[in-house]
C-alpha positions in Angstrom: -18.9 -90.3 29.2 -19.5 -93.4 27.1 -17.1 -96.0 25.8 -16.2 -95.5 22.9 -14.5 -98.8 22.1 -16.5 -100.1 19.7 -16.3 -98.7 15.9 -19.7 -99.8 15.4 -21.9 -97.6 17.5 -24.0 -96.9 14.0 -25.7 -93.3 13.7 -28.4 -90.9 15.2 -31.2 -89.2 13.1 -32.2 -85.6 14.8 -35.5 -84.5 13.6 -36.6 -81.4 14.3 -39.1 -78.1 13.5 -39.1 -74.9 14.5 -40.0 -71.3 13.7 -37.7 -70.1 11.2 -35.1 -68.1 12.4 -31.4 -67.2 12.0 -29.0 -69.3 13.4 -30.5 -72.8 13.5 -28.5 -74.9 11.1 -24.8 -73.4 12.6 -26.3 -74.1 16.0 -26.8 -78.0 15.3 -24.0 -78.4 13.6 -21.6 -77.0 16.1 -24.2 -78.9 18.9 -23.2 -82.3 17.1 -19.1 -80.8 16.4 -18.6 -79.8 19.8 -19.2 -83.2 20.5 -17.2 -85.1 18.3 -19.7 -86.3 16.4 -19.5 -86.3 12.4 -22.7 -85.1 9.9 -23.3 -87.5 7.4 -26.5 -86.8 6.0 -28.3 -83.0 6.3 -31.6 -81.8 4.5 -33.9 -78.8 5.8 -36.6 -77.4 4.5 -38.7 -74.1 5.7 -42.5 -73.7 4.7 -41.9 -70.0 4.1 -46.1 -69.5 4.4 -46.3 -70.7 8.1 -42.7 -69.5 8.4 -42.0 -72.6 10.2 -38.9 -74.8 9.8 -37.8 -78.6 9.2 -34.6 -80.4 9.0 -32.7 -83.7 9.4 -29.7 -84.6 10.7 -27.7 -88.0 10.6 -24.4 -88.2 12.5 -22.3 -90.6 13.7 -22.1 -92.4 17.1 -18.5 -93.0 17.0 -16.4 -90.8 18.2 -19.0 -89.0 20.3 -18.3 -88.4 23.4 -21.9 -88.3 24.4 -23.6 -91.7 25.5 -26.8 -91.9 23.4 -29.0 -91.4 26.3 -27.4 -88.4 27.1 -27.4 -86.7 23.6 -31.4 -85.7 24.0 -30.4 -84.1 27.8 -28.3 -82.1 26.0 -29.8 -80.6 23.5 -32.9 -79.6 25.6 -31.3 -76.3 26.1 -31.0 -75.6 22.5 -34.1 -76.6 21.6 -35.7 -74.5 24.4 -33.7 -71.5 22.8 -35.7 -72.3 19.4 -38.8 -72.8 21.2 -38.1 -76.5 18.8 -39.8 -79.7 18.8 -37.3 -82.8 17.9 -36.7 -86.2 18.3 -33.8 -88.2 18.1 -33.5 -92.0 17.2 -30.3 -94.3 17.1 -30.2 -96.2 13.5 -29.7 -99.5 15.4 -33.4 -99.9 16.1 -35.5 -101.6 14.3 -39.1 -100.7 15.2 -41.8 -103.8 15.2 -44.5 -103.8 13.1 -47.8 -105.3 12.9 -49.6 -105.8 9.4 -53.4 -105.5 8.9 -55.1 -107.4 6.6 -58.6 -109.0 5.7 -58.5 -111.4 2.2 -56.2 -109.6 -0.3 -52.7 -111.1 -0.3 -50.9 -108.8 -2.4 -50.1 -105.8 0.2 -49.1 -108.6 2.3 -46.7 -110.7 0.5 -45.1 -107.5 -0.6 -44.0 -106.2 2.5 -43.3 -109.7 3.5 -40.8 -110.3 0.9 -39.3 -106.7 1.5 -39.0 -107.5 5.1 -37.2 -110.8 4.6 -35.0 -109.4 2.0 -34.1 -106.5 4.3 -35.8 -103.8 2.5 -37.5 -102.7 5.1 -35.7 -101.2 8.5 -38.0 -103.0 11.2 -39.2 -106.0 12.3 -42.7 -107.6 11.2 -43.5 -109.1 14.1 -47.2 -109.9 14.4 -50.4 -109.8 11.4 -53.9 -109.5 12.7 -56.5 -110.3 10.1 -60.4 -110.3 10.7 -60.7 -113.4 8.8 -58.5 -116.5 9.0 -57.5 -116.5 4.6 -54.1 -115.1 5.2 -52.6 -117.7 8.1 -50.9 -119.8 5.6 -48.9 -116.9 4.3 -47.8 -115.2 7.6 -46.6 -119.3 8.6 -44.5 -119.3 5.6 -42.1 -115.8 6.8 -42.2 -117.3 10.0 -44.7 -114.9 11.7 -47.1 -114.4 14.5 -50.8 -114.6 12.6 -53.6 -113.6 15.0 -57.1 -114.0 13.6 -59.8 -111.8 15.2 -63.5 -112.0 13.7 -65.4 -109.1 14.1 -69.0 -109.5 15.4 -71.7 -107.7 14.4 -72.4 -105.3 17.1 -70.0 -105.5 19.0 -66.5 -104.1 17.0 -65.3 -102.7 20.0 -64.5 -105.8 21.5 -62.4 -107.0 18.7 -60.2 -104.0 18.5 -59.9 -104.2 21.9 -58.5 -107.6 21.2 -56.1 -106.2 18.5 -54.8 -103.1 21.4 -53.4 -106.2 23.5 -52.1 -108.4 20.9 -50.3 -105.0 19.4 -49.3 -104.3 23.1 -48.4 -107.8 23.6 -46.1 -107.4 20.9 -44.5 -103.6 21.5 -45.5 -102.3 17.8 -44.0 -99.2 16.9 -46.0 -99.2 13.6 -49.0 -100.5 12.3 -50.0 -100.9 8.4 -52.8 -101.4 6.9 -52.8 -103.7 4.0 -55.9 -103.5 2.5 -57.7 -104.1 6.1 -61.6 -103.6 5.0 -62.4 -102.4 8.8 -62.8 -98.7 9.5 -60.8 -98.2 12.8 -62.7 -96.2 15.7 -61.4 -92.9 17.1 -60.3 -95.0 20.0 -58.3 -97.1 18.4 -56.6 -94.5 16.2 -55.9 -92.1 19.3 -53.5 -95.6 20.8 -51.7 -95.1 17.9 -51.7 -91.3 16.4 -49.5 -90.8 13.4 -48.0 -95.0 14.0 -50.9 -96.1 11.6 -50.4 -96.3 8.1 -53.5 -96.8 5.5 -53.4 -97.7 1.7 -56.1 -96.3 -0.3 -57.0 -97.9 -3.7 -57.2 -94.2 -5.2 -56.0 -91.1 -5.9 -57.2 -89.0 -2.8 -59.1 -86.9 -2.6 -60.7 -87.8 -5.3 -63.2 -91.0 -5.6 -63.2 -92.1 -1.6 -65.4 -94.6 -0.5 -66.5 -98.0 -1.6 -65.7 -99.3 -5.8 -63.1 -95.9 -6.4 -62.4 -98.1 -9.4 -65.8 -98.1 -10.5 -66.4 -94.8 -10.1 -62.7 -93.6 -11.7 -64.4 -96.1 -15.1 -67.4 -94.6 -14.9 -66.4 -91.2 -15.4 -63.9 -92.0 -18.0 -60.8 -91.1 -15.8 -57.4 -91.0 -17.9 -55.3 -92.1 -14.8 -55.7 -93.9 -11.7 -54.1 -93.6 -8.5 -53.2 -95.2 -5.2 -52.2 -93.3 -1.9 -50.3 -94.1 1.3 -51.7 -92.0 4.5 -51.5 -91.8 8.3 -55.2 -92.8 9.4 -56.6 -89.9 11.8 -60.3 -90.3 13.0 -61.6 -88.5 10.0 -61.9 -91.3 7.2 -59.2 -91.0 4.2 -58.3 -87.4 5.6 -54.8 -88.0 7.0 -51.8 -87.1 5.8 -50.5 -88.2 2.9 -47.2 -89.8 2.5 -47.2 -91.2 -0.8 -48.7 -91.2 -3.9 -48.4 -92.5 -7.5 -50.7 -93.1 -11.1 -50.6 -94.6 -13.9 -52.0 -94.0 -17.3 -55.1 -95.8 -18.5 -57.6 -95.8 -21.4 -61.4 -96.0 -22.5 -60.0 -99.7 -23.5 -59.0 -100.6 -20.1 -62.0 -102.3 -18.1 -63.2 -102.4 -14.7 -61.1 -105.5 -13.8 -58.1 -104.2 -16.2 -58.6 -100.9 -13.5 -58.3 -103.0 -10.5 -55.2 -105.6 -11.7 -53.1 -101.9 -12.4 -54.6 -100.4 -9.2 -53.2 -103.4 -6.7 -49.8 -103.3 -8.3 -49.6 -99.0 -7.6 -51.0 -100.2 -4.0 -48.3 -102.7 -3.4 -45.4 -99.8 -4.6 -47.0 -96.9 -3.1 -47.4 -98.7 0.4 -44.4 -100.2 0.7 -42.4 -96.7 -0.1 -44.6 -94.7 2.7 -43.7 -97.7 4.8 -39.8 -97.3 4.2 -40.4 -93.7 4.6 -41.5 -93.6 7.6 -38.9 -95.8 9.1 -36.3 -94.1 8.0 -37.4 -91.5 9.8 -38.8 -93.4 13.2 -40.4 -91.8 15.9 -41.4 -89.0 13.4 -44.7 -86.9 14.5 -46.9 -84.9 12.6 -47.3 -81.0 13.8 -51.2 -80.6 15.0 -51.6 -77.6 12.9 -50.1 -79.0 10.1 -51.6 -82.3 7.7 -48.9 -82.4 4.8 -45.9 -84.8 5.5 -42.5 -83.2 4.4 -40.4 -85.6 2.1 -36.7 -84.9 1.3 -34.9 -86.4 -2.4 -34.8 -89.5 -1.0 -38.7 -89.9 0.5 -37.6 -89.6 4.1 -39.3 -87.5 6.5 -37.9 -84.2 7.7 -39.6 -83.8 11.0 -43.5 -83.8 11.2 -44.0 -83.8 15.4 -47.1 -83.7 17.3 -47.0 -82.4 20.9 -45.7 -86.3 22.4 -42.0 -84.8 20.7 -39.8 -83.3 23.3 -39.2 -79.6 23.6 
């Protein structure tokens, strides 16, 4: 039993996925009720094509007759019954973020400002860059700045140093805020589904270098930005958020770049916020789609590392 003397124990978020079948919603609700909890948010989705059920349940911890560390063991029998993958995290937990940048400051400024004003449910603990240019930005916000230059022909050393920095700061989420380096498979494997990248185009169109120039040359009528999880396949990771804006033949390449940068800051911030709203979420290995509810929060995307 837990000590329920505090009335401000916060909430817990349960993310789950399993083969679609009868009784899941009732069983999960009954579990919370039986242990004295109160559900304050519940969303669900069924992927009819794959027969997969997703649910996100948030419930109050105040009044719960289980200690926070005892919730997962108590829920394990339900998970086995429904062949369920699940993850649970308390709202009091604040994920630690590392922001990777190169020389473009806009996304970095935007994320740090949103963090400082309390918009992001996390703590920015370090900024990592392959250039020294933005050290003053991090210093202004009181965040540790690590300049890790990339030596031609020895990029692996820089990545090992970056991973050491991340581990020293106990980082939960890596945000690539216009970090103009391609991560190696080894780096991505160290933080699977915990690296968010902003791509300056509406994927899958105009991948690679100079997407705005490509868009201008093709005479497109909209441009966009895409935030996705980084995977071993360049710009092929599961998409978290996207947005577009209209353009015309009167817009120059510079105009497209300016409009695109505005989109990038908004889309990246929404993606980071969505991930933080469902901390610990993972992707199903066989499914590259990220499912969001009406509030742009992931329902529950899981990989083999989740509890069963």
